[in-house]
Structure formats: structure tokens, C-alpha cells
PDB file of the backbone (N, CA, C, O) and the ligand in Angstrom, with CONECT records:
HET     ZN  A 101       1
ATOM      1  N   MET A   1       7.478   7.010  -0.443  1.00  0.00           N
ATOM      2  CA  MET A   1       6.824   6.877  -1.643  1.00  0.00           C
ATOM      3  C   MET A   1       7.652   5.731  -2.459  1.00  0.00           C
ATOM      4  O   MET A   1       8.879   5.773  -2.367  1.00  0.00           O
ATOM      5  N   PHE A   2       7.128   4.846  -3.146  1.00  0.00           N
ATOM      6  CA  PHE A   2       7.747   3.773  -3.874  1.00  0.00           C
ATOM      7  C   PHE A   2       6.943   3.382  -4.991  1.00  0.00           C
ATOM      8  O   PHE A   2       5.722   3.512  -4.915  1.00  0.00           O
ATOM      9  N   THR A   3       7.521   2.884  -6.089  1.00  0.00           N
ATOM     10  CA  THR A   3       6.594   2.500  -7.216  1.00  0.00           C
ATOM     11  C   THR A   3       6.594   0.756  -7.227  1.00  0.00           C
ATOM     12  O   THR A   3       7.560   0.134  -6.784  1.00  0.00           O
ATOM     13  N   LEU A   4       5.436   0.102  -7.765  1.00  0.00           N
ATOM     14  CA  LEU A   4       5.665  -1.147  -7.604  1.00  0.00           C
ATOM     15  C   LEU A   4       6.500  -1.794  -8.802  1.00  0.00           C
ATOM     16  O   LEU A   4       6.712  -3.007  -8.802  1.00  0.00           O
ATOM     17  N   GLU A   5       6.911  -1.071  -9.695  1.00  0.00           N
ATOM     18  CA  GLU A   5       7.890  -1.617 -10.783  1.00  0.00           C
ATOM     19  C   GLU A   5       9.356  -1.694 -10.234  1.00  0.00           C
ATOM     20  O   GLU A   5      10.222  -2.331 -10.834  1.00  0.00           O
ATOM     21  N   THR A   6       9.608  -0.991  -9.022  1.00  0.00           N
ATOM     22  CA  THR A   6      10.923  -1.004  -8.528  1.00  0.00           C
ATOM     23  C   THR A   6      11.042  -1.877  -7.279  1.00  0.00           C
ATOM     24  O   THR A   6      12.109  -1.929  -6.668  1.00  0.00           O
ATOM     25  N   THR A   7      10.015  -2.530  -6.907  1.00  0.00           N
ATOM     26  CA  THR A   7       9.724  -3.318  -5.640  1.00  0.00           C
ATOM     27  C   THR A   7       9.483  -4.754  -5.869  1.00  0.00           C
ATOM     28  O   THR A   7       8.797  -5.186  -6.795  1.00  0.00           O
ATOM     29  N   GLU A   8      10.067  -5.457  -4.999  1.00  0.00           N
ATOM     30  CA  GLU A   8       9.828  -6.944  -5.051  1.00  0.00           C
ATOM     31  C   GLU A   8       8.331  -6.998  -4.323  1.00  0.00           C
ATOM     32  O   GLU A   8       8.185  -7.323  -3.145  1.00  0.00           O
ATOM     33  N   ILE A   9       7.367  -6.668  -5.112  1.00  0.00           N
ATOM     34  CA  ILE A   9       6.077  -6.709  -4.296  1.00  0.00           C
ATOM     35  C   ILE A   9       5.495  -7.771  -3.776  1.00  0.00           C
ATOM     36  O   ILE A   9       4.821  -7.699  -2.748  1.00  0.00           O
ATOM     37  N   ALA A  10       5.707  -8.929  -4.468  1.00  0.00           N
ATOM     38  CA  ALA A  10       5.170 -10.215  -3.870  1.00  0.00           C
ATOM     39  C   ALA A  10       5.652 -10.666  -2.571  1.00  0.00           C
ATOM     40  O   ALA A  10       4.936 -11.185  -1.714  1.00  0.00           O
ATOM     41  N   ARG A  11       7.034 -10.417  -2.455  1.00  0.00           N
ATOM     42  CA  ARG A  11       7.594 -10.793  -1.209  1.00  0.00           C
ATOM     43  C   ARG A  11       7.342  -9.794  -0.177  1.00  0.00           C
ATOM     44  O   ARG A  11       7.288 -10.109   1.012  1.00  0.00           O
ATOM     45  N   ALA A  12       7.179  -8.550  -0.612  1.00  0.00           N
ATOM     46  CA  ALA A  12       6.840  -7.422   0.389  1.00  0.00           C
ATOM     47  C   ALA A  12       5.363  -7.752   0.968  1.00  0.00           C
ATOM     48  O   ALA A  12       5.160  -7.710   2.181  1.00  0.00           O
ATOM     49  N   ILE A  13       4.502  -8.031   0.188  1.00  0.00           N
ATOM     50  CA  ILE A  13       3.049  -8.486   0.508  1.00  0.00           C
ATOM     51  C   ILE A  13       3.074  -9.459   1.473  1.00  0.00           C
ATOM     52  O   ILE A  13       2.361  -9.442   2.476  1.00  0.00           O
ATOM     53  N   GLU A  14       4.004 -10.447   1.155  1.00  0.00           N
ATOM     54  CA  GLU A  14       4.030 -11.714   2.237  1.00  0.00           C
ATOM     55  C   GLU A  14       4.527 -11.189   3.615  1.00  0.00           C
ATOM     56  O   GLU A  14       3.998 -11.527   4.673  1.00  0.00           O
ATOM     57  N   ASN A  15       5.597 -10.327   3.522  1.00  0.00           N
ATOM     58  CA  ASN A  15       6.196  -9.803   4.977  1.00  0.00           C
ATOM     59  C   ASN A  15       5.210  -9.017   5.484  1.00  0.00           C
ATOM     60  O   ASN A  15       5.144  -9.087   6.712  1.00  0.00           O
ATOM     61  N   ALA A  16       4.249  -8.138   4.860  1.00  0.00           N
ATOM     62  CA  ALA A  16       3.312  -7.331   5.414  1.00  0.00           C
ATOM     63  C   ALA A  16       2.272  -8.125   6.014  1.00  0.00           C
ATOM     64  O   ALA A  16       1.908  -7.844   7.155  1.00  0.00           O
ATOM     65  N   LYS A  17       1.718  -9.139   5.349  1.00  0.00           N
ATOM     66  CA  LYS A  17       0.758 -10.004   6.063  1.00  0.00           C
ATOM     67  C   LYS A  17       1.052 -10.675   7.352  1.00  0.00           C
ATOM     68  O   LYS A  17       0.196 -10.854   8.218  1.00  0.00           O
ATOM     69  N   ALA A  18       2.442 -11.085   7.462  1.00  0.00           N
ATOM     70  CA  ALA A  18       2.812 -11.622   8.788  1.00  0.00           C
ATOM     71  C   ALA A  18       2.851 -10.713   9.762  1.00  0.00           C
ATOM     72  O   ALA A  18       2.973 -11.164  10.901  1.00  0.00           O
ATOM     73  N   LEU A  19       2.765  -9.278   9.600  1.00  0.00           N
ATOM     74  CA  LEU A  19       2.689  -8.231  10.624  1.00  0.00           C
ATOM     75  C   LEU A  19       1.092  -7.944  10.903  1.00  0.00           C
ATOM     76  O   LEU A  19       0.731  -7.428  11.961  1.00  0.00           O
ATOM     77  N   HIS A  20       0.305  -8.263  10.023  1.00  0.00           N
ATOM     78  CA  HIS A  20      -1.141  -8.029  10.195  1.00  0.00           C
ATOM     79  C   HIS A  20      -1.505  -6.585  10.481  1.00  0.00           C
ATOM     80  O   HIS A  20      -2.248  -6.258  11.406  1.00  0.00           O
ATOM     81  N   PRO A  21      -0.920  -5.716   9.607  1.00  0.00           N
ATOM     82  CA  PRO A  21      -1.484  -4.214   9.759  1.00  0.00           C
ATOM     83  C   PRO A  21      -2.998  -4.187   9.581  1.00  0.00           C
ATOM     84  O   PRO A  21      -3.565  -5.064   8.928  1.00  0.00           O
ATOM     85  N   LYS A  22      -3.567  -3.315  10.084  1.00  0.00           N
ATOM     86  CA  LYS A  22      -5.109  -3.126   9.907  1.00  0.00           C
ATOM     87  C   LYS A  22      -4.972  -2.020   8.831  1.00  0.00           C
ATOM     88  O   LYS A  22      -4.170  -1.087   8.836  1.00  0.00           O
ATOM     89  N   VAL A  23      -6.006  -2.340   7.820  1.00  0.00           N
ATOM     90  CA  VAL A  23      -6.136  -1.424   6.602  1.00  0.00           C
ATOM     91  C   VAL A  23      -7.493  -1.066   6.511  1.00  0.00           C
ATOM     92  O   VAL A  23      -8.370  -1.922   6.397  1.00  0.00           O
ATOM     93  N   ARG A  24      -7.745   0.232   6.558  1.00  0.00           N
ATOM     94  CA  ARG A  24      -9.131   0.682   6.289  1.00  0.00           C
ATOM     95  C   ARG A  24      -9.315   1.497   4.964  1.00  0.00           C
ATOM     96  O   ARG A  24      -8.517   2.414   4.768  1.00  0.00           O
ATOM     97  N   MET A  25     -10.164   1.282   4.158  1.00  0.00           N
ATOM     98  CA  MET A  25     -10.364   2.211   2.794  1.00  0.00           C
ATOM     99  C   MET A  25     -11.067   3.386   3.368  1.00  0.00           C
ATOM    100  O   MET A  25     -12.077   3.297   4.066  1.00  0.00           O
ATOM    101  N   ILE A  26     -10.421   4.598   3.003  1.00  0.00           N
ATOM    102  CA  ILE A  26     -11.121   5.800   3.100  1.00  0.00           C
ATOM    103  C   ILE A  26     -11.817   6.028   1.756  1.00  0.00           C
ATOM    104  O   ILE A  26     -13.021   6.287   1.770  1.00  0.00           O
ATOM    105  N   ARG A  27     -11.203   5.957   0.679  1.00  0.00           N
ATOM    106  CA  ARG A  27     -11.894   5.842  -0.788  1.00  0.00           C
ATOM    107  C   ARG A  27     -10.922   5.050  -1.653  1.00  0.00           C
ATOM    108  O   ARG A  27      -9.781   4.786  -1.273  1.00  0.00           O
ATOM    109  N   PHE A  28     -11.361   4.725  -2.693  1.00  0.00           N
ATOM    110  CA  PHE A  28     -10.643   3.963  -3.632  1.00  0.00           C
ATOM    111  C   PHE A  28      -9.397   4.641  -3.824  1.00  0.00           C
ATOM    112  O   PHE A  28      -9.493   5.764  -4.319  1.00  0.00           O
ATOM    113  N   GLY A  29      -8.113   4.175  -3.515  1.00  0.00           N
ATOM    114  CA  GLY A  29      -6.762   4.785  -3.672  1.00  0.00           C
ATOM    115  C   GLY A  29      -6.515   5.452  -2.646  1.00  0.00           C
ATOM    116  O   GLY A  29      -5.425   6.021  -2.713  1.00  0.00           O
ATOM    117  N   GLU A  30      -7.176   5.648  -1.560  1.00  0.00           N
ATOM    118  CA  GLU A  30      -6.757   6.211  -0.214  1.00  0.00           C
ATOM    119  C   GLU A  30      -7.129   5.284   0.976  1.00  0.00           C
ATOM    120  O   GLU A  30      -8.274   4.844   1.074  1.00  0.00           O
ATOM    121  N   TYR A  31      -6.177   4.994   1.863  1.00  0.00           N
ATOM    122  CA  TYR A  31      -6.266   3.921   2.757  1.00  0.00           C
ATOM    123  C   TYR A  31      -5.571   4.375   4.038  1.00  0.00           C
ATOM    124  O   TYR A  31      -4.538   5.042   3.978  1.00  0.00           O
ATOM    125  N   SER A  32      -6.190   3.978   5.323  1.00  0.00           N
ATOM    126  CA  SER A  32      -5.556   4.239   6.518  1.00  0.00           C
ATOM    127  C   SER A  32      -5.171   2.848   7.098  1.00  0.00           C
ATOM    128  O   SER A  32      -5.881   1.848   7.199  1.00  0.00           O
ATOM    129  N   VAL A  33      -3.851   3.035   7.459  1.00  0.00           N
ATOM    130  CA  VAL A  33      -3.172   1.630   7.854  1.00  0.00           C
ATOM    131  C   VAL A  33      -2.619   2.074   9.250  1.00  0.00           C
ATOM    132  O   VAL A  33      -1.998   3.119   9.445  1.00  0.00           O
ATOM    133  N   SER A  34      -2.937   1.117  10.211  1.00  0.00           N
ATOM    134  CA  SER A  34      -2.390   1.178  11.618  1.00  0.00           C
ATOM    135  C   SER A  34      -1.216   0.357  11.664  1.00  0.00           C
ATOM    136  O   SER A  34      -1.140  -0.778  11.193  1.00  0.00           O
ATOM    137  N   GLY A  35      -0.155   1.086  12.348  1.00  0.00           N
ATOM    138  CA  GLY A  35       1.290   0.325  12.362  1.00  0.00           C
ATOM    139  C   GLY A  35       1.195  -0.399  13.774  1.00  0.00           C
ATOM    140  O   GLY A  35       0.242  -0.456  14.551  1.00  0.00           O
ATOM    141  N   SER A  36       2.482  -0.938  13.871  1.00  0.00           N
ATOM    142  CA  SER A  36       2.567  -1.943  15.028  1.00  0.00           C
ATOM    143  C   SER A  36       2.581  -1.038  16.341  1.00  0.00           C
ATOM    144  O   SER A  36       2.368  -1.581  17.425  1.00  0.00           O
ATOM    145  N   THR A  37       2.821   0.304  16.267  1.00  0.00           N
ATOM    146  CA  THR A  37       2.879   0.989  17.580  1.00  0.00           C
ATOM    147  C   THR A  37       1.521   1.766  17.851  1.00  0.00           C
ATOM    148  O   THR A  37       1.422   2.710  18.634  1.00  0.00           O
ATOM    149  N   GLY A  38       0.476   1.226  17.082  1.00  0.00           N
ATOM    150  CA  GLY A  38      -0.973   1.806  17.049  1.00  0.00           C
ATOM    151  C   GLY A  38      -1.235   3.172  16.390  1.00  0.00           C
ATOM    152  O   GLY A  38      -2.331   3.731  16.371  1.00  0.00           O
ATOM    153  N   ASN A  39      -0.222   3.588  15.913  1.00  0.00           N
ATOM    154  CA  ASN A  39      -0.443   4.940  15.189  1.00  0.00           C
ATOM    155  C   ASN A  39      -0.821   4.774  13.656  1.00  0.00           C
ATOM    156  O   ASN A  39      -0.242   3.909  12.998  1.00  0.00           O
ATOM    157  N   ALA A  40      -1.761   5.569  13.092  1.00  0.00           N
ATOM    158  CA  ALA A  40      -2.282   5.216  11.760  1.00  0.00           C
ATOM    159  C   ALA A  40      -1.572   6.136  10.650  1.00  0.00           C
ATOM    160  O   ALA A  40      -1.373   7.333  10.856  1.00  0.00           O
ATOM    161  N   TYR A  41      -1.273   5.610   9.679  1.00  0.00           N
ATOM    162  CA  TYR A  41      -0.802   6.379   8.369  1.00  0.00           C
ATOM    163  C   TYR A  41      -1.734   6.329   7.207  1.00  0.00           C
ATOM    164  O   TYR A  41      -2.461   5.362   6.979  1.00  0.00           O
ATOM    165  N   THR A  42      -1.684   7.370   6.509  1.00  0.00           N
ATOM    166  CA  THR A  42      -2.463   7.430   5.356  1.00  0.00           C
ATOM    167  C   THR A  42      -1.630   7.244   4.123  1.00  0.00           C
ATOM    168  O   THR A  42      -0.608   7.867   3.835  1.00  0.00           O
ATOM    169  N   VAL A  43      -2.263   6.222   3.384  1.00  0.00           N
ATOM    170  CA  VAL A  43      -1.517   5.821   2.198  1.00  0.00           C
ATOM    171  C   VAL A  43      -2.201   6.062   0.948  1.00  0.00           C
ATOM    172  O   VAL A  43      -3.393   5.760   0.911  1.00  0.00           O
ATOM    173  N   HIS A  44      -1.593   6.613  -0.209  1.00  0.00           N
ATOM    174  CA  HIS A  44      -2.276   6.883  -1.310  1.00  0.00           C
ATOM    175  C   HIS A  44      -1.756   5.872  -2.563  1.00  0.00           C
ATOM    176  O   HIS A  44      -0.538   5.770  -2.713  1.00  0.00           O
ATOM    177  N   CYS A  45      -2.471   5.280  -3.278  1.00  0.00           N
ATOM    178  CA  CYS A  45      -2.181   4.321  -4.316  1.00  0.00           C
ATOM    179  C   CYS A  45      -2.638   5.127  -5.589  1.00  0.00           C
ATOM    180  O   CYS A  45      -3.828   5.434  -5.664  1.00  0.00           O
ATOM    181  N   TYR A  46      -1.797   5.480  -6.566  1.00  0.00           N
ATOM    182  CA  TYR A  46      -2.166   6.074  -7.869  1.00  0.00           C
ATOM    183  C   TYR A  46      -1.076   5.810  -8.792  1.00  0.00           C
ATOM    184  O   TYR A  46       0.037   5.384  -8.483  1.00  0.00           O
ATOM    185  N   ARG A  47      -1.583   6.161 -10.191  1.00  0.00           N
ATOM    186  CA  ARG A  47      -0.611   5.967 -11.253  1.00  0.00           C
ATOM    187  C   ARG A  47      -0.185   7.250 -11.740  1.00  0.00           C
ATOM    188  O   ARG A  47      -0.912   8.239 -11.827  1.00  0.00           O
ATOM    189  N   ASP A  48       1.220   7.174 -12.104  1.00  0.00           N
ATOM    190  CA  ASP A  48       1.946   8.540 -12.397  1.00  0.00           C
ATOM    191  C   ASP A  48       2.826   8.058 -13.597  1.00  0.00           C
ATOM    192  O   ASP A  48       3.676   7.189 -13.404  1.00  0.00           O
ATOM    193  N   ASN A  49       2.650   8.562 -14.727  1.00  0.00           N
ATOM    194  CA  ASN A  49       3.300   8.285 -15.984  1.00  0.00           C
ATOM    195  C   ASN A  49       3.397   6.681 -16.420  1.00  0.00           C
ATOM    196  O   ASN A  49       4.359   6.209 -17.026  1.00  0.00           O
ATOM    197  N   GLY A  50       2.256   5.954 -16.011  1.00  0.00           N
ATOM    198  CA  GLY A  50       2.333   4.587 -16.155  1.00  0.00           C
ATOM    199  C   GLY A  50       2.660   3.763 -15.204  1.00  0.00           C
ATOM    200  O   GLY A  50       2.440   2.556 -15.301  1.00  0.00           O
ATOM    201  N   GLN A  51       3.318   4.401 -13.997  1.00  0.00           N
ATOM    202  CA  GLN A  51       3.937   3.805 -12.824  1.00  0.00           C
ATOM    203  C   GLN A  51       2.810   3.745 -11.732  1.00  0.00           C
ATOM    204  O   GLN A  51       2.038   4.684 -11.537  1.00  0.00           O
ATOM    205  N   LYS A  52       2.776   2.455 -10.973  1.00  0.00           N
ATOM    206  CA  LYS A  52       1.865   2.407  -9.891  1.00  0.00           C
ATOM    207  C   LYS A  52       2.609   3.030  -8.741  1.00  0.00           C
ATOM    208  O   LYS A  52       3.639   2.481  -8.351  1.00  0.00           O
ATOM    209  N   VAL A  53       2.191   4.094  -8.184  1.00  0.00           N
ATOM    210  CA  VAL A  53       2.971   4.749  -7.072  1.00  0.00           C
ATOM    211  C   VAL A  53       2.145   4.602  -5.633  1.00  0.00           C
ATOM    212  O   VAL A  53       0.943   4.860  -5.570  1.00  0.00           O
ATOM    213  N   VAL A  54       2.866   4.190  -4.567  1.00  0.00           N
ATOM    214  CA  VAL A  54       2.305   4.110  -3.240  1.00  0.00           C
ATOM    215  C   VAL A  54       3.107   5.192  -2.516  1.00  0.00           C
ATOM    216  O   VAL A  54       4.337   5.226  -2.519  1.00  0.00           O
ATOM    217  N   ASP A  55       2.305   6.085  -1.885  1.00  0.00           N
ATOM    218  CA  ASP A  55       2.721   6.995  -1.243  1.00  0.00           C
ATOM    219  C   ASP A  55       2.163   6.968   0.470  1.00  0.00           C
ATOM    220  O   ASP A  55       0.979   7.095   0.783  1.00  0.00           O
ATOM    221  N   CYS A  56       3.132   6.804   1.306  1.00  0.00           N
ATOM    222  CA  CYS A  56       2.665   6.668   2.707  1.00  0.00           C
ATOM    223  C   CYS A  56       3.269   7.671   3.572  1.00  0.00           C
ATOM    224  O   CYS A  56       4.424   8.090   3.492  1.00  0.00           O
ATOM    225  N   SER A  57       2.247   8.061   4.522  1.00  0.00           N
ATOM    226  CA  SER A  57       2.793   9.231   5.225  1.00  0.00           C
ATOM    227  C   SER A  57       3.705   8.988   6.387  1.00  0.00           C
ATOM    228  O   SER A  57       4.004   9.935   7.114  1.00  0.00           O
ATOM    229  N   CYS A  58       4.205   7.689   6.632  1.00  0.00           N
ATOM    230  CA  CYS A  58       5.279   7.464   7.509  1.00  0.00           C
ATOM    231  C   CYS A  58       6.629   7.757   7.205  1.00  0.00           C
ATOM    232  O   CYS A  58       6.870   7.937   6.012  1.00  0.00           O
ATOM    233  N   PRO A  59       7.673   7.855   8.099  1.00  0.00           N
ATOM    234  CA  PRO A  59       8.972   8.517   7.774  1.00  0.00           C
ATOM    235  C   PRO A  59       9.853   7.355   6.987  1.00  0.00           C
ATOM    236  O   PRO A  59      11.066   7.529   6.871  1.00  0.00           O
ATOM    237  N   THR A  60       9.248   6.213   6.470  1.00  0.00           N
ATOM    238  CA  THR A  60      10.155   5.306   5.564  1.00  0.00           C
ATOM    239  C   THR A  60      10.758   6.244   4.358  1.00  0.00           C
ATOM    240  O   THR A  60      10.156   7.184   3.840  1.00  0.00           O
ATOM    241  N   ARG A  61      11.852   5.866   4.080  1.00  0.00           N
ATOM    242  CA  ARG A  61      12.347   6.908   2.956  1.00  0.00           C
ATOM    243  C   ARG A  61      12.045   6.372   1.582  1.00  0.00           C
ATOM    244  O   ARG A  61      11.772   5.198   1.333  1.00  0.00           O
ATOM    245  N   ASP A  62      12.125   7.364   0.713  1.00  0.00           N
ATOM    246  CA  ASP A  62      11.752   6.957  -0.749  1.00  0.00           C
ATOM    247  C   ASP A  62      12.361   5.818  -1.223  1.00  0.00           C
ATOM    248  O   ASP A  62      13.498   5.507  -0.866  1.00  0.00           O
ATOM    249  N   GLY A  63      11.546   5.008  -2.185  1.00  0.00           N
ATOM    250  CA  GLY A  63      12.285   4.090  -2.906  1.00  0.00           C
ATOM    251  C   GLY A  63      12.146   2.578  -1.928  1.00  0.00           C
ATOM    252  O   GLY A  63      12.364   1.455  -2.384  1.00  0.00           O
ATOM    253  N   ILE A  64      11.797   2.834  -0.722  1.00  0.00           N
ATOM    254  CA  ILE A  64      11.747   1.641   0.170  1.00  0.00           C
ATOM    255  C   ILE A  64      10.265   1.262   0.359  1.00  0.00           C
ATOM    256  O   ILE A  64       9.458   2.129   0.696  1.00  0.00           O
ATOM    257  N   ALA A  65       9.888  -0.025   0.147  1.00  0.00           N
ATOM    258  CA  ALA A  65       8.541  -0.444   0.372  1.00  0.00           C
ATOM    259  C   ALA A  65       8.127  -0.542   1.977  1.00  0.00           C
ATOM    260  O   ALA A  65       8.473  -1.543   2.605  1.00  0.00           O
ATOM    261  N   CYS A  66       7.475   0.386   2.545  1.00  0.00           N
ATOM    262  CA  CYS A  66       7.189   0.184   3.973  1.00  0.00           C
ATOM    263  C   CYS A  66       6.116  -0.854   4.108  1.00  0.00           C
ATOM    264  O   CYS A  66       5.550  -1.233   3.083  1.00  0.00           O
ATOM    265  N   LYS A  67       5.789  -1.338   5.247  1.00  0.00           N
ATOM    266  CA  LYS A  67       4.701  -2.391   5.683  1.00  0.00           C
ATOM    267  C   LYS A  67       3.209  -1.773   5.257  1.00  0.00           C
ATOM    268  O   LYS A  67       2.290  -2.406   4.737  1.00  0.00           O
ATOM    269  N   HIS A  68       3.224  -0.563   5.570  1.00  0.00           N
ATOM    270  CA  HIS A  68       1.834   0.200   5.562  1.00  0.00           C
ATOM    271  C   HIS A  68       1.335   0.291   4.086  1.00  0.00           C
ATOM    272  O   HIS A  68       0.208   0.017   3.673  1.00  0.00           O
ATOM    273  N   GLY A  69       2.468   0.755   3.346  1.00  0.00           N
ATOM    274  CA  GLY A  69       2.217   0.856   1.762  1.00  0.00           C
ATOM    275  C   GLY A  69       1.773  -0.350   1.064  1.00  0.00           C
ATOM    276  O   GLY A  69       0.850  -0.426   0.252  1.00  0.00           O
ATOM    277  N   VAL A  70       2.641  -1.407   1.532  1.00  0.00           N
ATOM    278  CA  VAL A  70       2.502  -2.738   1.056  1.00  0.00           C
ATOM    279  C   VAL A  70       1.060  -3.425   1.270  1.00  0.00           C
ATOM    280  O   VAL A  70       0.429  -4.003   0.384  1.00  0.00           O
ATOM    281  N   ALA A  71       0.660  -3.258   2.590  1.00  0.00           N
ATOM    282  CA  ALA A  71      -0.816  -3.589   3.096  1.00  0.00           C
ATOM    283  C   ALA A  71      -1.839  -2.913   2.280  1.00  0.00           C
ATOM    284  O   ALA A  71      -2.727  -3.525   1.686  1.00  0.00           O
ATOM    285  N   ALA A  72      -1.696  -1.675   2.265  1.00  0.00           N
ATOM    286  CA  ALA A  72      -2.684  -0.929   1.462  1.00  0.00           C
ATOM    287  C   ALA A  72      -2.752  -1.230   0.051  1.00  0.00           C
ATOM    288  O   ALA A  72      -3.878  -1.347  -0.432  1.00  0.00           O
ATOM    289  N   VAL A  73      -1.769  -1.371  -0.674  1.00  0.00           N
ATOM    290  CA  VAL A  73      -1.723  -1.564  -2.131  1.00  0.00           C
ATOM    291  C   VAL A  73      -2.133  -3.043  -2.290  1.00  0.00           C
ATOM    292  O   VAL A  73      -2.704  -3.328  -3.343  1.00  0.00           O
ATOM    293  N   SER A  74      -1.908  -4.079  -1.335  1.00  0.00           N
ATOM    294  CA  SER A  74      -2.564  -5.457  -1.619  1.00  0.00           C
ATOM    295  C   SER A  74      -4.019  -5.229  -1.654  1.00  0.00           C
ATOM    296  O   SER A  74      -4.661  -5.726  -2.579  1.00  0.00           O
ATOM    297  N   LEU A  75      -4.642  -4.488  -0.693  1.00  0.00           N
ATOM    298  CA  LEU A  75      -6.084  -4.195  -0.734  1.00  0.00           C
ATOM    299  C   LEU A  75      -6.471  -3.497  -1.986  1.00  0.00           C
ATOM    300  O   LEU A  75      -7.496  -3.802  -2.595  1.00  0.00           O
ATOM    301  N   HIS A  76      -5.675  -2.581  -2.365  1.00  0.00           N
ATOM    302  CA  HIS A  76      -6.000  -1.617  -3.474  1.00  0.00           C
ATOM    303  C   HIS A  76      -5.941  -2.593  -4.772  1.00  0.00           C
ATOM    304  O   HIS A  76      -6.818  -2.359  -5.603  1.00  0.00           O
ATOM    305  N   ILE A  77      -5.221  -3.441  -5.015  1.00  0.00           N
ATOM    306  CA  ILE A  77      -5.006  -4.388  -6.166  1.00  0.00           C
ATOM    307  C   ILE A  77      -6.284  -5.363  -6.018  1.00  0.00           C
ATOM    308  O   ILE A  77      -6.915  -5.652  -7.035  1.00  0.00           O
ATOM    309  N   ALA A  78      -6.613  -5.800  -4.942  1.00  0.00           N
ATOM    310  CA  ALA A  78      -7.886  -6.610  -4.866  1.00  0.00           C
ATOM    311  C   ALA A  78      -9.148  -6.054  -5.245  1.00  0.00           C
ATOM    312  O   ALA A  78      -9.953  -6.602  -5.997  1.00  0.00           O
ATOM    313  N   ILE A  79      -9.301  -4.814  -4.630  1.00  0.00           N
ATOM    314  CA  ILE A  79     -10.462  -3.891  -5.172  1.00  0.00           C
ATOM    315  C   ILE A  79     -10.461  -3.621  -6.676  1.00  0.00           C
ATOM    316  O   ILE A  79     -11.486  -3.734  -7.349  1.00  0.00           O
ATOM    317  N   ALA A  80      -9.369  -3.288  -7.145  1.00  0.00           N
ATOM    318  CA  ALA A  80      -9.126  -2.922  -8.446  1.00  0.00           C
ATOM    319  C   ALA A  80      -9.509  -3.875  -9.488  1.00  0.00           C
ATOM    320  O   ALA A  80     -10.123  -3.615 -10.523  1.00  0.00           O
ATOM    321  N   ALA A  81      -8.987  -5.238  -9.012  1.00  0.00           N
ATOM    322  CA  ALA A  81      -9.359  -6.450  -9.875  1.00  0.00           C
ATOM    323  C   ALA A  81     -10.869  -6.807  -9.830  1.00  0.00           C
ATOM    324  O   ALA A  81     -11.433  -7.286 -10.814  1.00  0.00           O
ATOM    325  N   ARG A  82     -11.507  -6.558  -8.654  1.00  0.00           N
ATOM    326  CA  ARG A  82     -12.996  -6.536  -8.471  1.00  0.00           C
ATOM    327  C   ARG A  82     -13.808  -5.616  -9.348  1.00  0.00           C
ATOM    328  O   ARG A  82     -14.858  -5.992  -9.871  1.00  0.00           O
ATOM    329  N   LYS A  83     -13.287  -4.351  -9.509  1.00  0.00           N
ATOM    330  CA  LYS A  83     -13.794  -3.476 -10.118  1.00  0.00           C
ATOM    331  C   LYS A  83     -13.876  -3.773 -11.585  1.00  0.00           C
ATOM    332  O   LYS A  83     -14.863  -3.483 -12.262  1.00  0.00           O
ATOM    333  N   ARG A  84     -12.714  -4.409 -12.089  1.00  0.00           N
ATOM    334  CA  ARG A  84     -12.311  -4.842 -13.538  1.00  0.00           C
ATOM    335  C   ARG A  84     -13.343  -5.951 -13.738  1.00  0.00           C
ATOM    336  O   ARG A  84     -13.826  -6.097 -14.861  1.00  0.00           O
ATOM    337  N   ALA A  85     -13.693  -6.698 -12.787  1.00  0.00           N
ATOM    338  CA  ALA A  85     -14.539  -7.990 -13.115  1.00  0.00           C
ATOM    339  C   ALA A  85     -15.960  -7.702 -13.328  1.00  0.00           C
ATOM    340  O   ALA A  85     -16.739  -8.550 -13.763  1.00  0.00           O
ATOM    341  N   HIS A  86     -16.329  -6.402 -12.995  1.00  0.00           N
ATOM    342  CA  HIS A  86     -17.825  -6.139 -13.197  1.00  0.00           C
ATOM    343  C   HIS A  86     -18.092  -5.311 -14.517  1.00  0.00           C
ATOM    344  O   HIS A  86     -19.242  -5.010 -14.836  1.00  0.00           O
TER     345      HIS A  86
HETATM  346 ZN    ZN A 101       4.511   3.418   5.833  1.00  0.00          ZN2+
END
């Protein structure tokens, strides 16, 4: 789990793009991301106390932005922006 406030999210998104993880939306705020070894992780994006929290089921330790979380959150941000536009 990591928060967007404590992460260099722009650079992390660039890194995640280079790895081309496959992201599938389960529902708004919940995503399934395939890692490089073919296994899929579930990522939750939500707000807690005003902080945007990203919670991935992979073993990356707390406070570190994993590529699955970053890939999911970049899709989440795009969808959220589209929702706000309507
Ligand atoms: Zn992960």
C-alpha cells in the first residue's frame, strides 16, 4: 500500500508504462493487473483521510509504489477525470 502524496507518481507512471502491465477494471476503484511473470494482482484505489491510497495484493512492502499499483492508478485517474467531465 502506498499513497500518492508520498510517491513521485509522475515518474512511477512513466516506469510502469515502459513495462506494459495489463490493467483490467473490475469496477471503479478496483483493478486486476497482470505482472511480468503472468500472475495477476488486485489493486484497490481509494481515499482515506483525504489521501489517495493504492493497495496492491503483491508482496511489495508498504510505502513503495509497485508497478501494478501505478498502472492501476493511472487508469483510475483517467477514468475519474472522465467522470468529472460529465
Ligand atoms: Zn503490486
